[in-house]
BALOBA-1460 file (C-alpha; in Angstrom, 3 decimals):
// residues 342
<rec num="1" residu="x" x="-13.429" y="-49.779" z="115.276"/>
<rec num="2" residu="x" x="-15.631" y="-48.233" z="112.597"/>
<rec num="3" residu="x" x="-13.869" y="-48.340" z="109.293"/>
<rec num="4" residu="x" x="-14.278" y="-45.802" z="106.447"/>
<rec num="5" residu="x" x="-15.909" y="-48.539" z="104.378"/>
<rec num="6" residu="x" x="-18.523" y="-49.124" z="107.079"/>
<rec num="7" residu="x" x="-19.233" y="-45.376" z="107.333"/>
<rec num="8" residu="x" x="-19.632" y="-45.204" z="103.531"/>
<rec num="9" residu="x" x="-22.028" y="-48.159" z="103.561"/>
<rec num="10" residu="x" x="-24.106" y="-46.549" z="106.324"/>
<rec num="11" residu="x" x="-24.365" y="-43.247" z="104.446"/>
<rec num="12" residu="x" x="-25.250" y="-45.053" z="101.251"/>
<rec num="13" residu="x" x="-28.029" y="-46.995" z="102.994"/>
<rec num="14" residu="x" x="-29.406" y="-43.787" z="104.526"/>
<rec num="15" residu="x" x="-29.392" y="-42.032" z="101.154"/>
<rec num="16" residu="x" x="-31.198" y="-44.957" z="99.554"/>
<rec num="17" residu="x" x="-33.825" y="-44.936" z="102.308"/>
<rec num="18" residu="x" x="-34.396" y="-41.193" z="101.798"/>
<rec num="19" residu="x" x="-34.744" y="-41.697" z="98.037"/>
<rec num="20" residu="x" x="-37.304" y="-44.473" z="98.510"/>
<rec num="21" residu="x" x="-39.250" y="-42.302" z="100.937"/>
<rec num="22" residu="x" x="-39.147" y="-39.388" z="98.489"/>
<rec num="23" residu="x" x="-40.360" y="-41.547" z="95.619"/>
<rec num="24" residu="x" x="-43.098" y="-42.985" z="97.765"/>
<rec num="25" residu="x" x="-44.271" y="-39.484" z="98.689"/>
<rec num="26" residu="x" x="-44.276" y="-38.399" z="95.031"/>
<rec num="27" residu="x" x="-46.287" y="-41.439" z="94.027"/>
<rec num="28" residu="x" x="-48.921" y="-40.856" z="96.680"/>
<rec num="29" residu="x" x="-49.151" y="-37.078" z="96.289"/>
<rec num="30" residu="x" x="-52.815" y="-36.280" z="95.594"/>
<rec num="31" residu="x" x="-53.672" y="-34.245" z="92.481"/>
<rec num="32" residu="x" x="-54.898" y="-30.722" z="93.254"/>
<rec num="33" residu="x" x="-58.343" y="-31.350" z="91.771"/>
<rec num="34" residu="x" x="-59.050" y="-34.526" z="93.775"/>
<rec num="35" residu="x" x="-62.272" y="-34.160" z="95.808"/>
<rec num="36" residu="x" x="-62.709" y="-30.610" z="94.439"/>
<rec num="37" residu="x" x="-65.771" y="-29.159" z="92.697"/>
<rec num="38" residu="x" x="-65.214" y="-27.181" z="89.503"/>
<rec num="39" residu="x" x="-68.035" y="-24.756" z="88.682"/>
<rec num="40" residu="x" x="-68.743" y="-23.564" z="85.131"/>
<rec num="41" residu="x" x="-70.640" y="-20.262" z="85.222"/>
<rec num="42" residu="x" x="-72.949" y="-19.771" z="82.223"/>
<rec num="43" residu="x" x="-73.770" y="-16.227" z="81.126"/>
<rec num="44" residu="x" x="-77.338" y="-17.066" z="80.126"/>
<rec num="45" residu="x" x="-80.381" y="-18.979" z="81.337"/>
<rec num="46" residu="x" x="-81.068" y="-22.619" z="80.516"/>
<rec num="47" residu="x" x="-82.156" y="-23.704" z="77.067"/>
<rec num="48" residu="x" x="-79.826" y="-21.873" z="74.706"/>
<rec num="49" residu="x" x="-76.606" y="-23.054" z="73.106"/>
<rec num="50" residu="x" x="-74.341" y="-21.508" z="75.773"/>
<rec num="51" residu="x" x="-76.173" y="-23.583" z="78.373"/>
<rec num="52" residu="x" x="-76.246" y="-26.662" z="76.135"/>
<rec num="53" residu="x" x="-72.516" y="-26.705" z="75.453"/>
<rec num="54" residu="x" x="-71.547" y="-25.743" z="79.015"/>
<rec num="55" residu="x" x="-73.548" y="-28.650" z="80.413"/>
<rec num="56" residu="x" x="-72.005" y="-31.038" z="77.900"/>
<rec num="57" residu="x" x="-68.572" y="-29.912" z="79.096"/>
<rec num="58" residu="x" x="-69.609" y="-30.294" z="82.735"/>
<rec num="59" residu="x" x="-70.779" y="-33.844" z="82.019"/>
<rec num="60" residu="x" x="-67.535" y="-35.011" z="80.437"/>
<rec num="61" residu="x" x="-64.593" y="-32.835" z="81.514"/>
<rec num="62" residu="x" x="-64.082" y="-34.160" z="85.047"/>
<rec num="63" residu="x" x="-63.002" y="-37.664" z="84.092"/>
<rec num="64" residu="x" x="-60.114" y="-36.247" z="82.044"/>
<rec num="65" residu="x" x="-58.764" y="-34.104" z="84.902"/>
<rec num="66" residu="x" x="-56.316" y="-35.870" z="87.251"/>
<rec num="67" residu="x" x="-58.167" y="-36.390" z="90.512"/>
<rec num="68" residu="x" x="-61.561" y="-36.630" z="88.745"/>
<rec num="69" residu="x" x="-63.215" y="-33.584" z="90.337"/>
<rec num="70" residu="x" x="-66.959" y="-33.006" z="90.263"/>
<rec num="71" residu="x" x="-67.820" y="-30.505" z="87.528"/>
<rec num="72" residu="x" x="-71.106" y="-28.601" z="87.779"/>
<rec num="73" residu="x" x="-72.758" y="-25.954" z="85.600"/>
<rec num="74" residu="x" x="-74.401" y="-22.894" z="87.130"/>
<rec num="75" residu="x" x="-76.431" y="-20.302" z="85.230"/>
<rec num="76" residu="x" x="-75.584" y="-16.661" z="85.957"/>
<rec num="77" residu="x" x="-77.589" y="-14.564" z="83.466"/>
<rec num="78" residu="x" x="-77.532" y="-10.785" z="83.286"/>
<rec num="79" residu="x" x="-76.464" y="-7.891" z="81.023"/>
<rec num="80" residu="x" x="-75.927" y="-10.066" z="77.976"/>
<rec num="81" residu="x" x="-73.592" y="-12.363" z="79.971"/>
<rec num="82" residu="x" x="-71.503" y="-9.443" z="81.252"/>
<rec num="83" residu="x" x="-72.529" y="-10.370" z="84.807"/>
<rec num="84" residu="x" x="-70.939" y="-13.799" z="84.500"/>
<rec num="85" residu="x" x="-67.901" y="-12.421" z="82.647"/>
<rec num="86" residu="x" x="-67.240" y="-9.849" z="85.372"/>
<rec num="87" residu="x" x="-67.758" y="-12.436" z="88.112"/>
<rec num="88" residu="x" x="-65.289" y="-14.895" z="86.600"/>
<rec num="89" residu="x" x="-62.764" y="-12.102" z="86.047"/>
<rec num="90" residu="x" x="-63.060" y="-10.247" z="89.368"/>
<rec num="91" residu="x" x="-64.554" y="-12.508" z="92.039"/>
<rec num="92" residu="x" x="-64.245" y="-16.207" z="91.194"/>
<rec num="93" residu="x" x="-61.390" y="-18.259" z="92.681"/>
<rec num="94" residu="x" x="-58.261" y="-18.203" z="90.527"/>
<rec num="95" residu="x" x="-57.173" y="-21.733" z="91.373"/>
<rec num="96" residu="x" x="-58.834" y="-23.639" z="88.529"/>
<rec num="97" residu="x" x="-62.125" y="-24.408" z="90.278"/>
<rec num="98" residu="x" x="-64.099" y="-21.618" z="88.580"/>
<rec num="99" residu="x" x="-64.582" y="-21.464" z="84.809"/>
<rec num="100" residu="x" x="-67.078" y="-19.801" z="82.498"/>
<rec num="101" residu="x" x="-68.930" y="-19.892" z="79.192"/>
<rec num="102" residu="x" x="-69.779" y="-16.326" z="78.171"/>
<rec num="103" residu="x" x="-70.824" y="-14.339" z="75.117"/>
<rec num="104" residu="x" x="-68.515" y="-14.781" z="72.147"/>
<rec num="105" residu="x" x="-68.261" y="-11.011" z="71.610"/>
<rec num="106" residu="x" x="-66.831" y="-10.281" z="75.076"/>
<rec num="107" residu="x" x="-63.539" y="-8.995" z="73.644"/>
<rec num="108" residu="x" x="-65.344" y="-6.879" z="71.076"/>
<rec num="109" residu="x" x="-67.565" y="-5.304" z="73.732"/>
<rec num="110" residu="x" x="-64.425" y="-4.305" z="75.604"/>
<rec num="111" residu="x" x="-62.820" y="-2.883" z="72.453"/>
<rec num="112" residu="x" x="-65.922" y="-0.791" z="71.752"/>
<rec num="113" residu="x" x="-66.048" y="0.627" z="75.247"/>
<rec num="114" residu="x" x="-69.080" y="-1.153" z="76.700"/>
<rec num="115" residu="x" x="-69.153" y="0.180" z="80.278"/>
<rec num="116" residu="x" x="-70.609" y="-3.138" z="81.479"/>
<rec num="117" residu="x" x="-67.428" y="-4.959" z="80.421"/>
<rec num="118" residu="x" x="-65.380" y="-4.705" z="83.624"/>
<rec num="119" residu="x" x="-62.554" y="-6.962" z="82.473"/>
<rec num="120" residu="x" x="-59.574" y="-7.215" z="80.169"/>
<rec num="121" residu="x" x="-60.436" y="-10.006" z="77.742"/>
<rec num="122" residu="x" x="-56.749" y="-10.554" z="76.935"/>
<rec num="123" residu="x" x="-56.166" y="-11.629" z="80.548"/>
<rec num="124" residu="x" x="-58.863" y="-14.278" z="80.736"/>
<rec num="125" residu="x" x="-57.589" y="-17.841" z="80.672"/>
<rec num="126" residu="x" x="-58.757" y="-19.658" z="77.530"/>
<rec num="127" residu="x" x="-59.129" y="-23.399" z="78.039"/>
<rec num="128" residu="x" x="-60.558" y="-24.323" z="74.645"/>
<rec num="129" residu="x" x="-63.425" y="-24.000" z="72.174"/>
<rec num="130" residu="x" x="-66.032" y="-26.681" z="71.635"/>
<rec num="131" residu="x" x="-67.678" y="-25.189" z="68.552"/>
<rec num="132" residu="x" x="-67.944" y="-22.111" z="66.402"/>
<rec num="133" residu="x" x="-71.249" y="-20.275" z="66.552"/>
<rec num="134" residu="x" x="-73.762" y="-18.921" z="64.124"/>
<rec num="135" residu="x" x="-76.368" y="-16.642" z="65.629"/>
<rec num="136" residu="x" x="-79.513" y="-16.199" z="63.610"/>
<rec num="137" residu="x" x="-82.233" y="-13.555" z="63.602"/>
<rec num="138" residu="x" x="-85.756" y="-14.626" z="62.802"/>
<rec num="139" residu="x" x="-89.245" y="-13.231" z="62.370"/>
<rec num="140" residu="x" x="-92.529" y="-14.889" z="63.224"/>
<rec num="141" residu="x" x="-94.537" y="-15.960" z="60.184"/>
<rec num="142" residu="x" x="-97.239" y="-13.343" z="60.934"/>
<rec num="143" residu="x" x="-94.750" y="-10.462" z="61.001"/>
<rec num="144" residu="x" x="-94.852" y="-7.940" z="58.151"/>
<rec num="145" residu="x" x="-91.055" y="-8.261" z="58.045"/>
<rec num="146" residu="x" x="-89.788" y="-11.412" z="56.353"/>
<rec num="147" residu="x" x="-86.375" y="-10.152" z="55.152"/>
<rec num="148" residu="x" x="-83.738" y="-7.542" z="55.892"/>
<rec num="149" residu="x" x="-85.066" y="-5.551" z="52.928"/>
<rec num="150" residu="x" x="-88.512" y="-5.562" z="54.550"/>
<rec num="151" residu="x" x="-86.981" y="-4.334" z="57.806"/>
<rec num="152" residu="x" x="-85.566" y="-1.300" z="55.992"/>
<rec num="153" residu="x" x="-89.134" y="-0.265" z="55.146"/>
<rec num="154" residu="x" x="-91.272" y="-1.578" z="58.001"/>
<rec num="155" residu="x" x="-90.674" y="-1.507" z="61.745"/>
<rec num="156" residu="x" x="-90.694" y="-4.766" z="63.675"/>
<rec num="157" residu="x" x="-90.001" y="-5.559" z="67.305"/>
<rec num="158" residu="x" x="-87.193" y="-7.860" z="68.386"/>
<rec num="159" residu="x" x="-86.550" y="-9.484" z="71.765"/>
<rec num="160" residu="x" x="-83.390" y="-8.097" z="73.402"/>
<rec num="161" residu="x" x="-81.317" y="-10.014" z="75.939"/>
<rec num="162" residu="x" x="-78.958" y="-7.367" z="77.314"/>
<rec num="163" residu="x" x="-76.675" y="-4.575" z="76.050"/>
<rec num="164" residu="x" x="-73.666" y="-6.837" z="75.538"/>
<rec num="165" residu="x" x="-75.572" y="-9.585" z="73.737"/>
<rec num="166" residu="x" x="-75.545" y="-10.397" z="70.032"/>
<rec num="167" residu="x" x="-79.342" y="-10.110" z="70.204"/>
<rec num="168" residu="x" x="-79.005" y="-6.359" z="70.755"/>
<rec num="169" residu="x" x="-75.697" y="-5.336" z="69.202"/>
<rec num="170" residu="x" x="-76.438" y="-6.625" z="65.691"/>
<rec num="171" residu="x" x="-79.865" y="-4.938" z="65.366"/>
<rec num="172" residu="x" x="-78.430" y="-1.645" z="66.660"/>
<rec num="173" residu="x" x="-75.567" y="-1.967" z="64.211"/>
<rec num="174" residu="x" x="-77.884" y="-2.659" z="61.269"/>
<rec num="175" residu="x" x="-80.213" y="0.184" z="62.232"/>
<rec num="176" residu="x" x="-77.225" y="2.523" z="62.135"/>
<rec num="177" residu="x" x="-75.418" y="1.381" z="58.997"/>
<rec num="178" residu="x" x="-78.177" y="0.235" z="56.627"/>
<rec num="179" residu="x" x="-81.286" y="1.848" z="58.084"/>
<rec num="180" residu="x" x="-83.244" y="-1.161" z="59.315"/>
<rec num="181" residu="x" x="-86.172" y="-0.466" z="61.635"/>
<rec num="182" residu="x" x="-85.602" y="-3.184" z="64.210"/>
<rec num="183" residu="x" x="-87.029" y="-1.951" z="67.514"/>
<rec num="184" residu="x" x="-85.571" y="-3.769" z="70.497"/>
<rec num="185" residu="x" x="-87.718" y="-4.804" z="73.425"/>
<rec num="186" residu="x" x="-85.130" y="-5.392" z="76.135"/>
<rec num="187" residu="x" x="-85.415" y="-7.263" z="79.393"/>
<rec num="188" residu="x" x="-85.392" y="-10.904" z="78.314"/>
<rec num="189" residu="x" x="-82.660" y="-12.828" z="80.173"/>
<rec num="190" residu="x" x="-81.696" y="-15.092" z="77.264"/>
<rec num="191" residu="x" x="-82.696" y="-16.364" z="73.849"/>
<rec num="192" residu="x" x="-85.022" y="-19.031" z="75.259"/>
<rec num="193" residu="x" x="-87.261" y="-16.407" z="76.848"/>
<rec num="194" residu="x" x="-86.942" y="-14.163" z="73.788"/>
<rec num="195" residu="x" x="-88.162" y="-16.895" z="71.458"/>
<rec num="196" residu="x" x="-91.065" y="-17.721" z="73.763"/>
<rec num="197" residu="x" x="-92.000" y="-14.032" z="73.656"/>
<rec num="198" residu="x" x="-92.039" y="-14.224" z="69.853"/>
<rec num="199" residu="x" x="-94.242" y="-17.321" z="69.911"/>
<rec num="200" residu="x" x="-96.633" y="-15.606" z="72.342"/>
<rec num="201" residu="x" x="-96.885" y="-12.541" z="70.112"/>
<rec num="202" residu="x" x="-95.119" y="-10.135" z="72.485"/>
<rec num="203" residu="x" x="-92.539" y="-9.341" z="69.782"/>
<rec num="204" residu="x" x="-92.267" y="-9.930" z="66.035"/>
<rec num="205" residu="x" x="-88.872" y="-11.582" z="66.117"/>
<rec num="206" residu="x" x="-86.045" y="-12.989" z="68.185"/>
<rec num="207" residu="x" x="-82.536" y="-14.352" z="67.891"/>
<rec num="208" residu="x" x="-80.666" y="-17.433" z="69.022"/>
<rec num="209" residu="x" x="-77.848" y="-19.677" z="67.895"/>
<rec num="210" residu="x" x="-78.482" y="-21.922" z="64.928"/>
<rec num="211" residu="x" x="-77.239" y="-24.823" z="67.079"/>
<rec num="212" residu="x" x="-80.096" y="-24.249" z="69.540"/>
<rec num="213" residu="x" x="-82.781" y="-23.443" z="66.961"/>
<rec num="214" residu="x" x="-81.995" y="-26.449" z="64.775"/>
<rec num="215" residu="x" x="-82.347" y="-28.763" z="67.783"/>
<rec num="216" residu="x" x="-85.101" y="-27.232" z="69.921"/>
<rec num="217" residu="x" x="-87.290" y="-25.540" z="67.286"/>
<rec num="218" residu="x" x="-87.442" y="-28.167" z="64.560"/>
<rec num="219" residu="x" x="-91.240" y="-28.086" z="64.638"/>
<rec num="220" residu="x" x="-91.314" y="-24.335" z="63.972"/>
<rec num="221" residu="x" x="-88.880" y="-24.743" z="61.090"/>
<rec num="222" residu="x" x="-90.867" y="-27.594" z="59.515"/>
<rec num="223" residu="x" x="-94.158" y="-25.738" z="59.883"/>
<rec num="224" residu="x" x="-92.547" y="-22.534" z="58.555"/>
<rec num="225" residu="x" x="-93.644" y="-20.611" z="61.634"/>
<rec num="226" residu="x" x="-90.312" y="-18.756" z="61.670"/>
<rec num="227" residu="x" x="-88.258" y="-17.208" z="58.898"/>
<rec num="228" residu="x" x="-84.535" y="-16.675" z="59.426"/>
<rec num="229" residu="x" x="-83.557" y="-13.349" z="57.887"/>
<rec num="230" residu="x" x="-79.908" y="-12.992" z="58.979"/>
<rec num="231" residu="x" x="-76.971" y="-15.046" z="60.234"/>
<rec num="232" residu="x" x="-73.772" y="-13.850" z="61.886"/>
<rec num="233" residu="x" x="-71.038" y="-16.177" z="60.663"/>
<rec num="234" residu="x" x="-68.822" y="-14.810" z="57.831"/>
<rec num="235" residu="x" x="-70.359" y="-17.034" z="55.130"/>
<rec num="236" residu="x" x="-73.819" y="-18.511" z="54.758"/>
<rec num="237" residu="x" x="-74.228" y="-21.778" z="56.610"/>
<rec num="238" residu="x" x="-74.889" y="-24.765" z="54.314"/>
<rec num="239" residu="x" x="-78.188" y="-25.365" z="56.134"/>
<rec num="240" residu="x" x="-79.246" y="-21.731" z="55.617"/>
<rec num="241" residu="x" x="-78.481" y="-20.850" z="51.996"/>
<rec num="242" residu="x" x="-81.311" y="-18.289" z="51.781"/>
<rec num="243" residu="x" x="-80.383" y="-16.303" z="54.898"/>
<rec num="244" residu="x" x="-77.756" y="-13.605" z="54.235"/>
<rec num="245" residu="x" x="-74.631" y="-13.193" z="56.369"/>
<rec num="246" residu="x" x="-73.999" y="-9.911" z="58.138"/>
<rec num="247" residu="x" x="-70.816" y="-9.541" z="56.065"/>
<rec num="248" residu="x" x="-72.978" y="-9.009" z="52.966"/>
<rec num="249" residu="x" x="-74.049" y="-5.583" z="54.232"/>
<rec num="250" residu="x" x="-72.343" y="-2.202" z="54.502"/>
<rec num="251" residu="x" x="-72.205" y="0.663" z="52.012"/>
<rec num="252" residu="x" x="-68.659" y="1.774" z="52.832"/>
<rec num="253" residu="x" x="-65.376" y="-0.045" z="53.361"/>
<rec num="254" residu="x" x="-65.414" y="0.860" z="57.067"/>
<rec num="255" residu="x" x="-68.984" y="-0.377" z="57.505"/>
<rec num="256" residu="x" x="-68.051" y="-3.686" z="55.890"/>
<rec num="257" residu="x" x="-65.054" y="-3.932" z="58.219"/>
<rec num="258" residu="x" x="-67.370" y="-3.434" z="61.183"/>
<rec num="259" residu="x" x="-69.755" y="-6.198" z="60.083"/>
<rec num="260" residu="x" x="-66.777" y="-8.463" z="59.394"/>
<rec num="261" residu="x" x="-65.507" y="-7.726" z="62.895"/>
<rec num="262" residu="x" x="-68.797" y="-8.871" z="64.413"/>
<rec num="263" residu="x" x="-68.793" y="-11.956" z="62.210"/>
<rec num="264" residu="x" x="-65.346" y="-12.849" z="63.557"/>
<rec num="265" residu="x" x="-66.935" y="-13.601" z="66.938"/>
<rec num="266" residu="x" x="-68.197" y="-16.853" z="65.476"/>
<rec num="267" residu="x" x="-64.607" y="-18.087" z="65.657"/>
<rec num="268" residu="x" x="-64.580" y="-17.675" z="69.437"/>
<rec num="269" residu="x" x="-67.940" y="-19.415" z="69.576"/>
<rec num="270" residu="x" x="-68.653" y="-21.575" z="72.600"/>
<rec num="271" residu="x" x="-65.376" y="-21.420" z="74.487"/>
<rec num="272" residu="x" x="-64.468" y="-22.372" z="78.035"/>
<rec num="273" residu="x" x="-62.613" y="-19.634" z="79.909"/>
<rec num="274" residu="x" x="-61.122" y="-19.046" z="83.341"/>
<rec num="275" residu="x" x="-60.067" y="-16.077" z="85.479"/>
<rec num="276" residu="x" x="-56.793" y="-14.202" z="84.973"/>
<rec num="277" residu="x" x="-53.614" y="-15.044" z="86.915"/>
<rec num="278" residu="x" x="-54.229" y="-18.766" z="86.561"/>
<rec num="279" residu="x" x="-51.489" y="-21.082" z="87.898"/>
<rec num="280" residu="x" x="-49.605" y="-22.268" z="84.822"/>
<rec num="281" residu="x" x="-49.466" y="-25.929" z="85.760"/>
<rec num="282" residu="x" x="-53.225" y="-26.059" z="86.369"/>
<rec num="283" residu="x" x="-53.925" y="-24.321" z="83.083"/>
<rec num="284" residu="x" x="-51.947" y="-27.054" z="81.344"/>
<rec num="285" residu="x" x="-53.917" y="-29.704" z="83.237"/>
<rec num="286" residu="x" x="-57.240" y="-28.173" z="82.186"/>
<rec num="287" residu="x" x="-56.195" y="-27.611" z="78.571"/>
<rec num="288" residu="x" x="-54.931" y="-31.174" z="78.299"/>
<rec num="289" residu="x" x="-58.183" y="-32.429" z="79.822"/>
<rec num="290" residu="x" x="-60.263" y="-30.299" z="77.444"/>
<rec num="291" residu="x" x="-58.324" y="-31.518" z="74.400"/>
<rec num="292" residu="x" x="-58.820" y="-35.111" z="75.539"/>
<rec num="293" residu="x" x="-62.518" y="-34.517" z="76.168"/>
<rec num="294" residu="x" x="-63.327" y="-33.274" z="72.643"/>
<rec num="295" residu="x" x="-61.793" y="-36.504" z="71.268"/>
<rec num="296" residu="x" x="-63.573" y="-38.741" z="73.765"/>
<rec num="297" residu="x" x="-65.996" y="-41.099" z="71.944"/>
<rec num="298" residu="x" x="-68.584" y="-40.612" z="74.710"/>
<rec num="299" residu="x" x="-68.470" y="-36.828" z="74.304"/>
<rec num="300" residu="x" x="-68.635" y="-37.074" z="70.509"/>
<rec num="301" residu="x" x="-71.593" y="-39.455" z="70.816"/>
<rec num="302" residu="x" x="-73.458" y="-36.913" z="72.976"/>
<rec num="303" residu="x" x="-72.739" y="-34.193" z="70.406"/>
<rec num="304" residu="x" x="-74.124" y="-36.401" z="67.618"/>
<rec num="305" residu="x" x="-77.149" y="-37.334" z="69.692"/>
<rec num="306" residu="x" x="-78.025" y="-33.655" z="70.093"/>
<rec num="307" residu="x" x="-77.226" y="-32.998" z="66.429"/>
<rec num="308" residu="x" x="-75.094" y="-29.934" z="67.217"/>
<rec num="309" residu="x" x="-71.751" y="-28.921" z="65.804"/>
<rec num="310" residu="x" x="-68.351" y="-29.908" z="67.159"/>
<rec num="311" residu="x" x="-65.490" y="-27.733" z="65.940"/>
<rec num="312" residu="x" x="-62.873" y="-27.695" z="68.719"/>
<rec num="313" residu="x" x="-59.948" y="-25.318" z="68.992"/>
<rec num="314" residu="x" x="-57.138" y="-25.399" z="71.611"/>
<rec num="315" residu="x" x="-57.089" y="-22.630" z="74.181"/>
<rec num="316" residu="x" x="-53.881" y="-21.132" z="72.790"/>
<rec num="317" residu="x" x="-55.599" y="-20.592" z="69.431"/>
<rec num="318" residu="x" x="-58.652" y="-19.021" z="71.048"/>
<rec num="319" residu="x" x="-56.287" y="-16.619" z="72.797"/>
<rec num="320" residu="x" x="-54.924" y="-15.592" z="69.385"/>
<rec num="321" residu="x" x="-58.458" y="-14.809" z="68.154"/>
<rec num="322" residu="x" x="-59.033" y="-12.598" z="71.189"/>
<rec num="323" residu="x" x="-55.744" y="-10.774" z="70.607"/>
<rec num="324" residu="x" x="-56.737" y="-10.039" z="66.997"/>
<rec num="325" residu="x" x="-60.124" y="-8.702" z="68.074"/>
<rec num="326" residu="x" x="-58.568" y="-6.333" z="70.603"/>
<rec num="327" residu="x" x="-56.155" y="-5.096" z="67.921"/>
<rec num="328" residu="x" x="-59.013" y="-3.797" z="65.732"/>
<rec num="329" residu="x" x="-58.004" y="-0.613" z="63.812"/>
<rec num="330" residu="x" x="-58.955" y="2.630" z="65.539"/>
<rec num="331" residu="x" x="-61.012" y="3.798" z="62.547"/>
<rec num="332" residu="x" x="-63.170" y="0.659" z="62.654"/>
<rec num="333" residu="x" x="-63.539" y="0.912" z="66.421"/>
<rec num="334" residu="x" x="-64.670" y="4.529" z="66.158"/>
<rec num="335" residu="x" x="-67.127" y="3.741" z="63.340"/>
<rec num="336" residu="x" x="-68.679" y="1.018" z="65.468"/>
<rec num="337" residu="x" x="-68.858" y="3.325" z="68.493"/>
<rec num="338" residu="x" x="-70.649" y="5.943" z="66.407"/>
<rec num="339" residu="x" x="-73.093" y="3.305" z="65.172"/>
<rec num="340" residu="x" x="-73.930" y="2.377" z="68.747"/>
<rec num="341" residu="x" x="-73.892" y="5.940" z="70.044"/>
<rec num="342" residu="x" x="-71.128" y="5.161" z="72.517"/>
C-alpha cells in the first residue's frame, strides 16, 4: 500500500529533478550574440575620424558582449552620411546586429528640414559616445584666404562632402550670416578625398575633424602647408588657440544662437547608434559592453597610440543631447532654414 508519505516523497523528488533540469537549461542557454556578426555602418569613406573611431570600436567591442560576436566595420558613404543614417533607421536588422557611426549633426539636419534625413533622430538607439568632435576648416598655404576675415573679402573654393555634412552646412551658414565667400565644390565622398583635392590644387580649402588632421596630417601642420581658420566646438581647442570657434560669430542674438546650435553637435561627436525599436535587454547588453570597452586598458592603449581623444559618454546621456537638439526654439530653426534657403 502506497502511503501519503511515500506519495509526498515521490512528488518532492520529481519537483527537485525538474528544478535541476531547469537550472541546467538556464546555465547552458546560449547568449543571443554568440556566433553572430555585428556590423557597424560608417557614414563616410575610410581615413577620416568617423572611420577611425568606428574601426576602433569594431576591434574591441565584441569581447565585452556576452557570446563574443564578430564585430566588423563597413563604410557606407553618401549624402553627408545620410545614406548610412537612413539605412540603419529603415532597413538594417533591429535585433542588435546592425549599428552605425554617422554625422554628429543628424538630429540638427532633421530639425532644419533636410529632405535627405529620412529618420526620426529621437528614435535611434544610442549605445554610447567615444569622443567629442571638433571639425576644422582649413586653407592651403597658397590660397589668398588665410582667415575668416579674408573669406569675407575674397572668394575661395572649399571641398564639399554632401548636403548633410559639416563640410557643407557650416560654409553655407557663414556665407548667409556673416557674408563669407566660401564657394563649395561638392561631390567628394568624405574629408579624406576633400583634403587630397586641396593638396592637388583642385580646391583652396577643405575640412575634417581635428582628431584626423592632428594624426594623419602632421607633416602639413609642421610645414605650415595648411592654415586652420575655423573650428566648430563651442570654445577654442587648447591645441588651436589661434583658430576662432564658430560661436564667436553672428551679428544678432538669433544668429549667435544658430552658431551655438551647430557647435552643440560636438557633444554628440563620435557616437555609436542603432536602429529604432531595439529590444530592451539587448540594448542593455550593448550599452554595458560599450561602457566596459571605453575603460578597457587595451582600448585606451589603442587610443593613446593613435593620439586621438577619448571622452566617453553613456548612451542615455547622448539621448538627452539629441532631445535638446530637437527641441530647438522655432525662431532659431526658422533663422537657420532661411540661412540655408530651405
